[in-house]
MARZA-131350 format. One line per 2 residues: their letters; for each residue z, x negated, y of N, C-alpha, C. Coordinates in pm, 1 decimal. Example, Ala and Ser with C-alpha at 12.3 -4.5 7.8 and 13.67 -1.06 7.14 Angstrom:
BEGIN
AS = 780.0:-1319.0:-569.0:780.0:-1230.0:-450.0:780.0:-1320.0:-330.0  708.0:-1285.0:-225.0:714.0:-1367.0:-106.0:787.0:-1290.0:3.0;
END
This chain:
BEGIN
MR = 4212.4:1923.3:-2379.7:4181.0:1800.3:-2304.3:4031.6:1771.1:-2317.1  3966.7:1747.1:-2203.4:3822.9:1722.1:-2206.9:3793.9:1578.0:-2241.6;
AA = 3680.4:1557.7:-2304.0:3636.3:1422.7:-2338.6:3601.6:1346.3:-2212.1  3625.7:1216.0:-2213.7:3598.3:1133.8:-2095.0:3457.4:1137.8:-2049.6;
HE = 3361.9:1148.3:-2141.6:3219.7:1145.2:-2103.3:3177.5:1269.6:-2028.7  3252.0:1380.3:-2039.8:3213.1:1503.2:-1967.0:3229.0:1489.3:-1814.9;
DR = 3313.9:1397.5:-1770.3:3337.1:1383.8:-1625.6:3237.6:1290.0:-1558.6  3149.4:1230.1:-1628.6:3059.1:1130.3:-1573.2:2933.3:1183.7:-1513.5;
GP = 2901.1:1308.4:-1529.3:2778.9:1366.3:-1475.7:2666.8:1352.2:-1580.4  2543.2:1375.3:-1536.0:2430.6:1370.9:-1628.0:2405.1:1228.2:-1682.4;
VV = 2359.4:1222.3:-1806.0:2329.6:1094.0:-1868.0:2184.3:1059.0:-1829.5  2167.8:934.4:-1782.6:2032.5:885.8:-1746.7:1988.4:782.8:-1849.0;
RK = 1875.6:804.7:-1909.1:1824.2:713.4:-2008.9:1783.7:583.2:-1944.7  1796.7:474.3:-2020.2:1762.3:340.0:-1969.4:1612.9:326.6:-1938.5;
DS = 1527.0:401.3:-2009.8:1382.9:391.9:-1986.6:1334.1:491.4:-1881.1  1428.5:554.2:-1808.8:1386.5:653.5:-1709.1:1392.4:589.4:-1568.7;
RE = 1317.5:652.8:-1476.5:1321.7:609.5:-1338.8:1322.5:734.0:-1252.8  1378.7:719.2:-1134.2:1384.2:829.1:-1040.9:1260.1:833.7:-956.3;
MV = 1206.2:955.4:-939.2:1086.6:975.5:-859.0:1114.9:1078.7:-750.5  1065.8:1051.0:-627.3:1074.8:1145.1:-519.5:948.2:1229.8:-527.3;
TF = 960.5:1361.3:-529.1:844.2:1450.9:-534.9:813.5:1498.3:-394.8  683.1:1509.2:-366.5:639.1:1554.3:-233.6:504.6:1626.4:-246.4;
CI = 470.4:1700.2:-142.3:343.8:1773.3:-140.3:256.5:1725.5:-25.8  128.7:1727.0:-54.7:28.1:1704.2:49.6:-58.0:1831.3:41.3;
GE = -46.1:1917.9:141.1:-109.7:2048.9:130.1:-53.1:2120.4:11.8  -140.1:2161.5:-80.7:-95.1:2231.1:-201.4:-85.5:2137.4:-319.9;
QD = -105.2:2009.7:-303.8:-106.4:1909.7:-410.1:31.2:1848.6:-428.4  76.6:1836.0:-555.0:206.8:1778.4:-585.7:194.9:1633.0:-629.3;
FC = 275.2:1547.3:-574.9:278.6:1406.7:-603.8:421.8:1358.4:-620.1  439.8:1237.5:-672.0:569.4:1173.7:-673.1:549.5:1023.5:-660.1;
MD = 659.0:954.7:-619.5:657.7:808.9:-612.4:793.0:757.6:-653.7  791.8:632.5:-695.5:918.7:568.3:-739.9:1015.5:564.0:-621.2;
IM = 1136.8:610.7:-643.1:1234.5:617.2:-534.2:1270.3:479.9:-479.1  1249.7:373.1:-558.0:1278.3:239.5:-513.7:1192.2:189.3:-400.2;
TV = 1077.3:252.8:-379.2:988.4:212.6:-269.1:1027.0:286.8:-140.5  1105.3:393.8:-151.9:1138.4:476.8:-33.8:1262.9:419.1:34.5;
RE = 1248.9:400.4:166.8:1360.7:350.0:248.5:1422.7:461.3:330.8  1342.3:559.9:366.0:1393.0:667.6:454.1:1295.1:783.8:451.2;
IR = 1347.9:901.5:471.2:1267.3:1023.2:486.4:1307.6:1085.8:617.3  1212.5:1106.6:704.5:1243.9:1160.6:839.5:1141.0:1266.0:880.9;
GW = 1179.2:1343.5:978.4:1090.3:1443.6:1031.9:975.4:1381.4:1110.5  873.0:1459.9:1136.5:755.0:1411.7:1206.9:797.9:1364.4:1346.6;
TE = 747.5:1246.9:1384.2:765.5:1189.7:1515.4:624.8:1154.0:1566.1  596.0:1193.8:1687.5:464.0:1164.0:1747.1:440.5:1014.3:1742.6;
AT = 324.1:973.8:1697.9:289.7:833.2:1684.9:204.8:788.0:1805.0  220.4:661.8:1843.7:138.0:604.4:1950.5:7.7:556.0:1885.3;
VL = -103.7:608.2:1936.7:-233.4:578.2:1877.2:-270.7:431.6:1904.3  -332.8:371.7:1802.8:-384.3:234.1:1817.4:-535.5:239.4:1826.0;
PR = -595.5:172.2:1927.4:-740.2:169.8:1936.5:-804.2:103.4:1815.8  -916.8:157.9:1776.1:-995.5:104.5:1665.0:-925.6:96.5:1531.9;
AP = -819.3:177.5:1515.3:-749.9:183.5:1386.9:-832.5:274.3:1290.2  -820.0:250.8:1163.0:-890.5:335.7:1065.6:-849.7:485.8:1084.4;
DY = -934.7:575.4:1044.5:-906.2:720.4:1060.9:-777.3:762.7:1000.7  -736.6:702.9:889.2:-611.8:743.9:821.6:-486.0:690.3:889.1;
VL = -496.5:600.6:983.1:-381.8:549.8:1057.2:-365.3:637.0:1182.6  -252.4:710.6:1185.4:-227.5:800.4:1295.8:-173.1:729.1:1417.6;
GV = -120.9:604.9:1397.8:-63.3:528.4:1505.3:61.1:461.8:1456.4  151.0:424.0:1550.9:273.1:356.6:1514.6:394.3:427.0:1578.7;
IN = 510.5:410.0:1516.2:636.7:455.5:1575.4:733.4:340.4:1582.2  833.9:355.4:1668.9:941.4:259.1:1678.7:1056.6:308.3:1592.2;
LR = 1088.5:233.6:1485.3:1196.7:272.9:1397.6:1305.0:169.9:1406.1  1405.1:198.8:1494.4:1516.2:108.5:1513.5:1468.3:-37.8:1544.4;
GA = 1371.2:-49.0:1633.5:1321.3:-179.2:1677.0:1202.7:-233.2:1596.7  1169.9:-169.6:1483.4:1055.5:-210.7:1404.9:934.8:-120.3:1435.6;
VV = 820.7:-180.5:1455.8:695.9:-104.4:1478.4:639.3:-67.6:1339.1  631.6:60.9:1310.6:591.6:104.7:1176.3:462.9:185.7:1184.6;
PI = 355.4:147.3:1115.2:236.1:225.8:1110.5:256.1:353.9:1034.8  191.9:463.5:1084.0:201.9:593.7:1016.9:66.2:625.3:958.3;
ID = 63.4:643.5:828.5:-60.7:668.4:754.6:-67.9:812.0:709.1  -180.2:879.1:738.4:-202.5:1015.5:685.6:-240.4:997.9:538.5;
LS = -142.5:1017.4:450.6:-166.1:990.8:308.2:-276.8:1081.1:253.7  -286.3:1204.4:302.0:-389.4:1295.4:258.9:-526.4:1235.3:286.4;
SR = -547.1:1188.4:405.8:-675.7:1128.5:443.1:-702.5:1001.6:363.8  -599.3:920.7:344.2:-614.6:793.5:271.2:-657.3:823.0:125.3;
LG = -611.8:932.7:69.8:-643.2:966.4:-67.7:-776.7:1045.1:-81.2  -844.6:1064.7:32.1:-973.1:1134.5:27.2:-961.5:1284.7:32.1;
LA = -842.6:1336.6:61.8:-824.7:1480.2:80.2:-839.0:1515.3:225.8  -833.2:1644.0:257.3:-846.3:1688.8:397.7:-731.4:1629.8:480.1;
PL = -761.3:1577.4:595.9:-655.5:1522.2:681.2:-550.3:1628.0:718.6  -428.0:1585.6:731.4:-322.7:1674.4:774.3:-321.9:1681.7:928.2;
EP = -283.1:1794.3:978.9:-258.5:1809.5:1122.4:-107.9:1803.5:1141.3  -53.3:1685.7:1183.5:89.8:1668.6:1186.1:156.8:1768.2:1281.3;
GP = 271.2:1814.4:1240.5:352.2:1905.7:1318.3:498.7:1896.0:1278.9  580.6:1978.7:1340.9:727.1:1970.2:1319.2:770.1:1994.4:1176.7;
RH = 688.8:2059.4:1093.0:727.8:2082.5:952.4:688.5:1967.4:858.6  613.1:1872.6:910.1:571.9:1760.0:826.6:677.7:1652.7:820.9;
VI = 665.6:1562.6:723.4:766.3:1464.1:694.6:701.2:1327.9:689.2  771.5:1225.2:734.6:727.3:1087.9:725.0:819.7:1018.1:619.1;
VI = 756.6:965.7:514.2:830.1:890.8:413.7:813.0:741.7:445.8  919.8:677.3:481.4:912.2:533.6:513.2:924.5:454.4:383.1;
VL = 827.6:372.5:355.2:824.7:293.1:232.0:820.2:143.0:265.0  877.1:63.6:175.2:877.7:-80.9:191.9:797.9:-139.5:75.6;
IE = 685.2:-203.1:100.2:602.4:-267.3:1.4:574.5:-409.0:47.4  612.3:-507.9:-31.3:588.7:-647.3:1.6:632.1:-681.1:143.3;
QC = 752.1:-649.6:177.3:817.4:-678.0:305.2:749.4:-610.3:423.8  667.9:-509.6:402.3:599.4:-435.9:506.8:642.3:-288.5:504.2;
LS = 696.6:-242.8:618.0:730.0:-101.6:629.4:609.1:-22.3:670.0  591.9:94.3:606.3:482.0:187.7:643.8:540.4:325.1:636.0;
GL = 487.1:415.0:719.3:522.7:557.6:712.3:410.2:638.1:653.7  440.8:724.2:555.1:342.1:807.0:494.3:364.0:951.1:534.4;
LV = 267.5:1010.1:604.0:275.3:1147.2:646.7:245.4:1237.3:524.8  338.4:1328.4:494.0:319.8:1424.5:385.0:358.4:1561.4:438.0;
SS = 322.8:1663.8:362.9:354.7:1803.4:404.6:502.9:1831.9:389.2  565.4:1789.4:275.2:706.1:1810.5:251.9:754.3:1723.9:138.9;
VS = 883.4:1701.0:135.4:946.0:1631.7:21.6:1027.2:1739.6:-52.6  1012.8:1741.4:-184.9:1072.3:1847.7:-264.3:1206.4:1811.2:-323.6;
DI = 1205.7:1713.9:-420.0:1328.0:1681.2:-490.8:1317.1:1543.0:-553.7  1417.1:1508.3:-631.5:1419.9:1383.6:-705.6:1428.4:1414.7:-855.6;
LN = 1341.0:1352.4:-931.4:1335.8:1378.1:-1077.0:1362.5:1249.6:-1149.8  1425.8:1263.3:-1266.0:1437.3:1152.1:-1364.3:1317.2:1167.4:-1456.6;
VT = 1240.2:1061.7:-1469.8:1118.0:1065.3:-1554.4:1126.4:952.5:-1653.2  1103.2:985.6:-1781.9:1099.2:882.2:-1881.2:956.0:839.7:-1904.8;
ED = 939.6:718.4:-1960.3:805.1:662.7:-1982.4:719.4:750.6:-2072.1  783.2:818.3:-2169.6:706.2:900.9:-2259.9:656.3:1030.9:-2196.3;
EV = 708.2:1064.4:-2075.7:658.7:1179.8:-2004.4:535.3:1152.0:-1920.2  507.5:1024.0:-1897.5:395.6:984.7:-1810.7:267.6:979.2:-1895.6;
QP = 168.4:1054.2:-1848.2:35.5:1056.4:-1911.3:-59.3:967.9:-1825.6  -162.4:909.4:-1890.1:-258.4:833.7:-1813.5:-342.0:924.0:-1723.1;
VP = -391.3:861.8:-1614.0:-480.1:937.4:-1523.0:-614.8:956.0:-1593.9  -664.9:1080.4:-1598.4:-796.7:1098.7:-1661.4:-903.6:1018.2:-1589.8;
NI = -996.8:960.1:-1666.2:-1102.8:879.3:-1611.1:-1217.0:969.6:-1567.2  -1213.4:1009.9:-1443.3:-1314.6:1101.5:-1390.8:-1395.9:1035.3:-1274.6;
GE = -1372.4:908.6:-1253.6:-1450.0:837.6:-1152.8:-1415.3:872.3:-1009.7  -1302.2:939.9:-987.2:-1261.7:979.5:-853.2:-1196.4:861.1:-780.6;
AS = -1234.4:838.2:-656.4:-1181.0:721.9:-582.0:-1029.2:729.6:-567.1  -975.5:850.0:-542.8:-830.1:862.5:-524.9:-755.0:833.0:-651.4;
AS = -822.5:839.9:-767.8:-755.8:807.6:-895.6:-705.1:662.7:-899.6  -768.6:574.6:-824.3:-727.1:436.6:-822.2:-590.0:419.5:-756.6;
CL = -544.3:517.2:-683.3:-412.4:515.6:-617.7:-305.9:585.3:-706.3  -343.4:626.9:-826.8:-249.7:697.2:-913.1:-207.3:610.9:-1028.0;
AG = -80.6:622.6:-1065.6:-24.4:543.0:-1177.4:-7.7:628.0:-1301.7  -29.8:758.0:-1290.4:-9.2:847.2:-1405.8:5.9:987.6:-1360.0;
VI = 23.4:1077.1:-1458.7:45.3:1219.7:-1435.4:161.1:1267.8:-1516.8  243.1:1354.0:-1459.1:359.2:1409.4:-1526.3:349.4:1560.9:-1526.7;
SK = 376.1:1622.8:-1638.7:380.6:1770.2:-1646.9:527.6:1809.5:-1647.7  568.6:1881.4:-1544.9:706.7:1933.4:-1533.5:702.1:2083.2:-1516.8;
GP = 720.7:2154.9:-1628.0:710.7:2300.5:-1620.4:568.3:2339.6:-1580.2  557.2:2428.3:-1479.6:422.6:2471.0:-1435.8:361.4:2366.8:-1340.4;
RL = 433.8:2268.5:-1301.0:383.4:2167.4:-1204.1:317.9:2050.5:-1275.8  209.7:1998.7:-1221.2:144.5:1877.8:-1262.8:158.4:1779.9:-1145.9;
LR = 240.4:1679.0:-1165.2:265.4:1578.9:-1060.0:182.1:1454.1:-1081.9  119.1:1408.9:-979.8:47.1:1280.5:-981.1:144.1:1172.4:-930.3;
IL = 154.2:1062.1:-1006.4:241.6:950.8:-963.5:157.7:860.1:-869.2  202.6:849.5:-747.4:134.4:768.0:-648.6:171.5:621.1:-669.0;
DV = 72.2:537.7:-677.8:96.6:390.7:-677.2:88.7:352.6:-528.4  205.8:342.6:-464.8:211.7:326.3:-322.4:138.4:197.6:-278.6;
SA = 156.1:89.4:-349.7:90.9:-34.2:-307.3:-62.5:-22.5:-313.2  -114.1:56.5:-408.4:-255.5:77.3:-419.5:-309.6:171.3:-308.5;
AL = -225.5:257.9:-259.9:-262.7:353.0:-156.3:-263.0:285.2:-16.9  -192.4:179.0:-4.8:-190.0:107.1:125.3:-309.6:10.2:132.7;
PK = -344.7:-36.6:251.1:-462.4:-118.2:270.0:-456.3:-244.8:182.1  -577.7:-293.2:143.6:-588.6:-409.9:57.2:-643.1:-536.4:124.1;
TR = -738.0:-521.7:216.4:-796.6:-639.3:276.1:-702.7:-699.7:376.5  -717.5:-827.3:404.2:-630.5:-897.2:500.0:-643.2:-832.3:635.8;
AE = -764.6:-794.8:676.0:-781.3:-729.7:805.6:-706.6:-597.5:812.4  -711.8:-519.5:702.2:-636.7:-392.0:702.6:-487.0:-421.7:704.4;
ED = -440.4:-521.2:631.9:-298.1:-554.7:631.7:-253.7:-598.3:771.2  -331.8:-676.5:842.3:-297.9:-720.8:974.3:-289.1:-603.5:1069.9;
EL = -370.2:-503.3:1055.2:-365.2:-383.7:1139.3:-232.7:-309.6:1116.8  -185.7:-303.6:992.2:-67.4:-223.1:961.9:59.9:-305.0:963.3;
CP = 56.2:-431.2:934.1:179.4:-508.7:925.2:159.3:-643.7:991.1  156.3:-646.5:1127.3:134.9:-770.8:1196.8:249.0:-869.1:1172.4;
A = 214.4:-998.2:1165.0:314.2:-1097.9:1135.2:413.2:-1117.5:1252.0;
END
């Protein structure tokens, strides 16, 4: 007779959180799964005049107009050329939906607080969008602080999340 705890699946520690891992080009990142509302394939966006370079446009998501942000460009990396293999990660931050264009979504990891290392202080602008670094085998994952990666000024917020 098997013990009752064997049927419950993997044990998740109370201090752990689930992270969605994704790639931008050859770079590995992750974000808290609680910010992710949906993962969908690339959809052509409607361009907005005078939008920042990192805003690819907007899409209609079940009646909601959602801005699509080239996360690579926003982080100061080379802009992505969106295509059928790219993915849009729909996130919800402070009641505002945004779509983040990434190269691919890999998997979901359980991460404990003791696995998270601080971001090295190297003065890089994109480091302000990072909440930490995780070493998982041969991979070094940067934890994206989604709210820090999205626009900060009221004008930028109005462009992406009109009232």
